[in-house]
LUMZA-572432 format. One record per residue (C-alpha): z, x, y. Coordinates in steps of 0.02 Angstrom, whole numbers. Each point is the difference from the previous one (the first is absolute). Layout:
<lumgus>
[lumgu [Z; X; Y]]
...
</lumgus>
This chain:
<lumgus>
[lumgu [-1517; 315; -1949]]
[lumgu [165; -87; 38]]
[lumgu [30; 115; 149]]
[lumgu [-175; -37; 66]]
[lumgu [24; -187; -14]]
[lumgu [170; 15; 82]]
[lumgu [-76; 98; 145]]
[lumgu [-136; -131; 25]]
[lumgu [132; -137; -5]]
[lumgu [110; 86; 131]]
[lumgu [-146; 31; 116]]
[lumgu [-51; -182; -20]]
[lumgu [175; -60; 43]]
[lumgu [9; 113; 153]]
[lumgu [-170; -56; 61]]
[lumgu [51; -182; -19]]
[lumgu [158; 37; 99]]
[lumgu [-104; 82; 135]]
[lumgu [-122; -144; 2]]
[lumgu [136; -133; 8]]
[lumgu [102; 97; 131]]
[lumgu [148; 16; -119]]
[lumgu [84; 166; -33]]
[lumgu [-100; 90; 135]]
[lumgu [100; 67; 148]]
[lumgu [-114; -74; 132]]
[lumgu [71; -15; 174]]
[lumgu [78; -171; 30]]
[lumgu [-71; -117; 131]]
[lumgu [27; 73; 173]]
[lumgu [159; -76; 76]]
[lumgu [-19; -79; 170]]
[lumgu [53; 123; 136]]
[lumgu [156; -53; 93]]
[lumgu [-39; 108; 152]]
[lumgu [-142; 96; 79]]
[lumgu [-16; 183; -44]]
[lumgu [78; 114; 131]]
[lumgu [-159; 106; 18]]
[lumgu [2; 178; 66]]
[lumgu [167; 39; 81]]
[lumgu [65; 155; 89]]
[lumgu [185; 40; -10]]
[lumgu [91; -17; 166]]
[lumgu [138; 121; 44]]
[lumgu [139; -2; 128]]
[lumgu [153; 98; 50]]
[lumgu [164; -68; -60]]
[lumgu [101; -86; 136]]
[lumgu [174; 45; 56]]
[lumgu [61; -124; -131]]
[lumgu [-113; 29; -151]]
[lumgu [27; -132; -132]]
[lumgu [19; 32; -185]]
[lumgu [-109; -103; -117]]
[lumgu [33; -50; -180]]
[lumgu [-149; -46; -109]]
[lumgu [61; -100; -149]]
[lumgu [-83; 15; -169]]
[lumgu [-135; -134; 0]]
[lumgu [-1; -161; -100]]
[lumgu [-123; 24; -142]]
[lumgu [-82; -168; 37]]
[lumgu [-20; -45; -184]]
[lumgu [56; -179; 32]]
[lumgu [-120; -27; 145]]
[lumgu [-162; 82; -50]]
[lumgu [-171; -69; 40]]
[lumgu [-90; -94; -137]]
[lumgu [-110; 119; -98]]
[lumgu [85; 157; 66]]
[lumgu [18; 141; -128]]
[lumgu [178; 64; -4]]
[lumgu [73; 134; -113]]
[lumgu [189; -26; 11]]
[lumgu [37; 183; -39]]
[lumgu [-110; 59; 143]]
[lumgu [60; -135; 118]]
[lumgu [179; 55; -30]]
[lumgu [-47; 175; 55]]
[lumgu [-99; -66; 149]]
[lumgu [152; -94; 65]]
[lumgu [74; 171; 36]]
[lumgu [-156; 107; 26]]
[lumgu [-61; -108; 145]]
[lumgu [163; 6; 100]]
[lumgu [13; 189; -25]]
[lumgu [-180; 23; 58]]
[lumgu [30; -114; 150]]
[lumgu [156; 98; 49]]
[lumgu [-104; 159; 21]]
[lumgu [-116; -88; 124]]
[lumgu [149; -63; 101]]
[lumgu [71; 175; 5]]
[lumgu [-168; 69; 57]]
[lumgu [0; -121; 147]]
[lumgu [152; 92; 69]]
[lumgu [74; -159; 74]]
[lumgu [151; -25; -112]]
[lumgu [168; 73; -41]]
[lumgu [22; 12; -188]]
[lumgu [-122; -91; -114]]
[lumgu [73; -36; -171]]
[lumgu [-61; -91; -155]]
[lumgu [148; -104; -58]]
[lumgu [30; -100; -158]]
[lumgu [29; -166; 90]]
[lumgu [45; -82; 164]]
[lumgu [184; 21; -43]]
[lumgu [-8; 164; 95]]
[lumgu [46; -30; 182]]
[lumgu [-123; 81; 119]]
[lumgu [-58; -44; 177]]
[lumgu [-172; -50; -66]]
[lumgu [-57; -44; -175]]
[lumgu [-170; -33; -75]]
[lumgu [-25; -93; -162]]
[lumgu [-157; -60; -82]]
[lumgu [-90; -77; -147]]
[lumgu [-153; 66; -89]]
[lumgu [-132; -137; 0]]
[lumgu [-139; 106; -75]]
[lumgu [-15; 181; -53]]
[lumgu [-140; 42; -121]]
[lumgu [-88; 155; 63]]
[lumgu [-129; -103; 95]]
[lumgu [114; -98; 117]]
[lumgu [176; 23; 64]]
[lumgu [78; -156; 74]]
[lumgu [180; -7; 59]]
[lumgu [112; -128; 82]]
[lumgu [129; 84; 112]]
[lumgu [153; -54; 98]]
[lumgu [80; 110; 132]]
[lumgu [178; -46; 49]]
[lumgu [133; 61; 120]]
[lumgu [185; 22; -41]]
[lumgu [38; -160; 96]]
[lumgu [-104; -99; -125]]
[lumgu [-148; -32; 115]]
[lumgu [-173; 6; -78]]
[lumgu [-107; 119; 101]]
[lumgu [-158; -7; -105]]
[lumgu [-69; -99; -146]]
[lumgu [-179; 35; -48]]
[lumgu [-120; 23; -145]]
[lumgu [-96; 165; 0]]
[lumgu [-157; 33; -101]]
[lumgu [-105; 155; -28]]
[lumgu [-153; 26; -111]]
[lumgu [-46; 162; -85]]
[lumgu [-174; 75; 17]]
[lumgu [-99; 99; -128]]
[lumgu [31; 159; 99]]
[lumgu [189; -22; -16]]
[lumgu [-10; 53; -183]]
[lumgu [38; 115; -82]]
[lumgu [162; 14; 97]]
[lumgu [12; 172; 77]]
[lumgu [168; 90; 7]]
[lumgu [95; -58; 152]]
[lumgu [-118; -146; 34]]
[lumgu [29; -187; -16]]
[lumgu [-138; -129; -35]]
[lumgu [91; -132; 102]]
[lumgu [57; 109; 144]]
[lumgu [-63; -128; 127]]
[lumgu [125; -131; -56]]
[lumgu [145; 122; 19]]
[lumgu [-62; 52; 172]]
[lumgu [-17; -182; 53]]
[lumgu [178; -40; -56]]
[lumgu [70; 155; 85]]
[lumgu [-92; -43; 161]]
[lumgu [66; -178; 2]]
[lumgu [179; 57; -29]]
[lumgu [-21; 130; 136]]
[lumgu [-58; -135; 122]]
[lumgu [153; -104; -40]]
[lumgu [117; 149; 19]]
[lumgu [-78; 43; 168]]
[lumgu [41; -175; 63]]
[lumgu [187; 19; -35]]
[lumgu [106; 51; 148]]
[lumgu [125; 141; -14]]
[lumgu [139; -129; 13]]
[lumgu [-69; -98; -147]]
[lumgu [-19; 159; -100]]
[lumgu [179; 51; 33]]
[lumgu [61; -173; -47]]
[lumgu [-96; 2; -165]]
[lumgu [70; 171; -43]]
[lumgu [177; -57; 36]]
[lumgu [-24; -166; -89]]
[lumgu [-63; 83; -160]]
[lumgu [152; 114; 3]]
[lumgu [123; -143; 25]]
[lumgu [-82; -109; -134]]
[lumgu [23; 145; -119]]
[lumgu [181; 17; 56]]
[lumgu [35; -186; -16]]
[lumgu [-54; 4; -182]]
[lumgu [97; 160; -32]]
[lumgu [161; -64; 77]]
[lumgu [-8; -183; 55]]
[lumgu [181; -6; 56]]
[lumgu [-30; 138; 126]]
[lumgu [-179; -22; 57]]
[lumgu [-53; -181; -29]]
[lumgu [53; -46; 177]]
[lumgu [-134; 113; 73]]
[lumgu [-145; -103; -71]]
[lumgu [-37; -185; 15]]
[lumgu [-124; -94; -110]]
[lumgu [-81; -164; 47]]
[lumgu [-43; -142; -118]]
[lumgu [-182; 56; -5]]
[lumgu [49; 174; -60]]
[lumgu [-18; 91; 167]]
[lumgu [123; 139; 34]]
[lumgu [66; 57; 168]]
[lumgu [118; 133; 63]]
[lumgu [163; -79; 58]]
[lumgu [73; 165; 58]]
[lumgu [-5; 185; -39]]
[lumgu [138; 131; -10]]
[lumgu [15; 114; 149]]
[lumgu [-75; 174; -8]]
[lumgu [128; 121; -71]]
[lumgu [95; -139; -90]]
[lumgu [73; 80; -160]]
[lumgu [-53; -153; -98]]
[lumgu [-181; 24; 57]]
[lumgu [5; 184; -41]]
[lumgu [61; -36; -178]]
[lumgu [-132; -136; -19]]
[lumgu [-138; 116; 57]]
[lumgu [55; 129; -129]]
[lumgu [-1; -130; -140]]
[lumgu [-172; -58; 55]]
[lumgu [-64; 178; -12]]
[lumgu [65; 5; -178]]
[lumgu [-92; -162; -36]]
[lumgu [-158; 82; 69]]
[lumgu [23; 138; -130]]
[lumgu [-31; -125; -139]]
[lumgu [-148; -82; 88]]
[lumgu [-79; 170; 32]]
[lumgu [28; 54; -180]]
[lumgu [-87; -155; -67]]
[lumgu [-140; 20; 128]]
[lumgu [-28; 178; -63]]
[lumgu [-5; -61; -180]]
[lumgu [-130; -130; 49]]
[lumgu [-104; 135; 85]]
[lumgu [11; 112; -154]]
[lumgu [-55; -142; -115]]
[lumgu [-142; -37; 120]]
[lumgu [-59; 179; -15]]
[lumgu [8; -2; -190]]
[lumgu [-100; -160; -21]]
[lumgu [-124; 17; 143]]
[lumgu [-133; 95; -99]]
[lumgu [-5; -124; -144]]
[lumgu [7; -145; 120]]
[lumgu [-151; 66; 95]]
[lumgu [-99; 13; -162]]
[lumgu [54; -173; -54]]
[lumgu [-59; -75; 164]]
[lumgu [-167; 90; -15]]
[lumgu [-31; -59; -178]]
[lumgu [53; -177; 41]]
[lumgu [-114; 0; 153]]
[lumgu [-146; 60; -106]]
[lumgu [35; -132; -132]]
[lumgu [2; -136; 131]]
[lumgu [-163; 63; 75]]
[lumgu [-84; 5; -170]]
[lumgu [64; -174; -40]]
[lumgu [-71; -67; 162]]
[lumgu [-167; 86; -29]]
[lumgu [-7; -64; -178]]
[lumgu [31; -181; 50]]
[lumgu [-129; 11; 139]]
[lumgu [-133; 72; -116]]
[lumgu [43; -127; -134]]
[lumgu [-18; -143; 124]]
[lumgu [-172; 64; 52]]
[lumgu [-67; -2; -178]]
[lumgu [-101; -146; -64]]
[lumgu [95; -125; -105]]
[lumgu [-102; 52; -153]]
[lumgu [57; 181; 14]]
[lumgu [125; 65; -127]]
[lumgu [173; 8; 76]]
[lumgu [90; 166; -23]]
[lumgu [-51; 160; -85]]
[lumgu [84; 140; -96]]
[lumgu [-30; 122; 144]]
[lumgu [80; -118; 126]]
[lumgu [147; -32; -114]]
[lumgu [24; 186; -30]]
[lumgu [-1; 40; 186]]
[lumgu [129; -134; 37]]
[lumgu [110; 56; -143]]
[lumgu [-10; 183; 54]]
[lumgu [60; -47; 174]]
[lumgu [134; -111; -75]]
[lumgu [62; 142; -110]]
[lumgu [19; 111; 153]]
[lumgu [102; -133; 88]]
[lumgu [112; -25; -151]]
[lumgu [26; 187; -20]]
[lumgu [53; 15; 181]]
[lumgu [112; -151; -17]]
[lumgu [86; 83; -149]]
[lumgu [24; 159; 102]]
[lumgu [74; -102; 140]]
[lumgu [110; -94; -121]]
[lumgu [83; 164; -47]]
[lumgu [12; 62; 179]]
[lumgu [73; -157; 76]]
[lumgu [143; -19; -122]]
[lumgu [111; 82; 129]]
[lumgu [-51; -123; 134]]
[lumgu [122; -128; -68]]
[lumgu [137; 122; 47]]
[lumgu [88; -22; -166]]
[lumgu [-32; 179; -54]]
[lumgu [48; 81; 165]]
[lumgu [168; 62; 58]]
[lumgu [57; 25; 178]]
[lumgu [122; 143; 31]]
[lumgu [88; 1; 168]]
[lumgu [129; 120; 70]]
[lumgu [123; -65; 129]]
[lumgu [150; 97; 64]]
[lumgu [0; 120; -148]]
[lumgu [-10; -147; -121]]
[lumgu [-152; -25; -111]]
[lumgu [-53; -176; -47]]
[lumgu [-125; -36; -139]]
[lumgu [-79; -171; 7]]
[lumgu [-106; -74; -138]]
[lumgu [-91; -162; -41]]
[lumgu [-131; -89; 104]]
[lumgu [-18; 43; 184]]
[lumgu [83; -166; 44]]
[lumgu [147; 39; -115]]
[lumgu [17; 177; 67]]
[lumgu [2; -63; 179]]
[lumgu [135; -128; -41]]
[lumgu [103; 138; -82]]
[lumgu [-21; 108; 154]]
[lumgu [50; -140; 118]]
[lumgu [159; -27; -101]]
[lumgu [39; 186; 10]]
[lumgu [-24; -1; 189]]
[lumgu [109; -155; 16]]
[lumgu [140; 88; -94]]
[lumgu [-18; 157; 106]]
[lumgu [10; -104; 158]]
[lumgu [151; -99; -63]]
[lumgu [94; 159; -46]]
[lumgu [-33; 79; 169]]
[lumgu [45; -153; 103]]
[lumgu [132; -80; -109]]
[lumgu [-107; -156; -4]]
[lumgu [-46; -116; -141]]
[lumgu [-151; 3; -113]]
[lumgu [-127; -140; 23]]
[lumgu [47; -151; -105]]
[lumgu [185; 48; -15]]
[lumgu [155; -65; 85]]
</lumgus>
């Protein structure tokens, strides 16, 4: 008898929660779009020029401090998305065939001719909205734009090798391709050289700072460049290749993590999309009822809760899979000149360790001083 009364009481409480819109995972009010959807987009391709430029795509800002009112955000998932989205985007840039090397990097601290960074404004399975900035090594802003794409019912379930928001990635790739096509070979060569000398100036300021000038507004320019065949330039190029070893190793780790989490992420997006659709349908049907109609029902509550359970289960799966995304549990092993270096900690920490190692190697070879020493 007690169990029966308890069951009635629990059902009553759940129905009241459903009726009063508390405790039910209904979709939040639809945030105002910050841009028009990109629509159907075809990926443009082009042959790389005589001076193909490398591109670094920095891990995106999670956007947790600048989210739209009412937007549903799962911090665990958003943390994964800040890396998943750049890795996905890099594959579309590579497919365009217009670039040199496309790398996903941990931050803009990596000196490359062109860098792309962004912030996730919305990512919930139904809408993907990104704010992107595309910069050159000289500090000039080549593009700043908000991109938005909306999923359709036919985009789910996510098929292997497919992407519900492929149009947004194609649109971004096409815009970057248009910008790259507008750069002259002379500008491309300058950006390549400038990124190299900015790297060198940080590695060994005493030797290379004179090659780069920086204005008050943060713009960088190439003051001069070592002559071809200069031993100093040859040593610098070799050190830069060693720096690329680290960047490539981290890029591969990002790609591996992307592959591990992609299946669960696709399911999470599908469940979240379904939950949002049901929430919208439920609110519409509730608004159409007469005011005397009973609000909520056990069946409606059960359907919402079932969808919610699926979302939470996928979130838990993602929580386990994305632990490595912080980089704390990963180790980077690099071999340089028969020496093996093991770097640990966050990606930022590992990169700082690696830069210090390269600075020491350069100082030993040239008899110069380490940065920050006299």
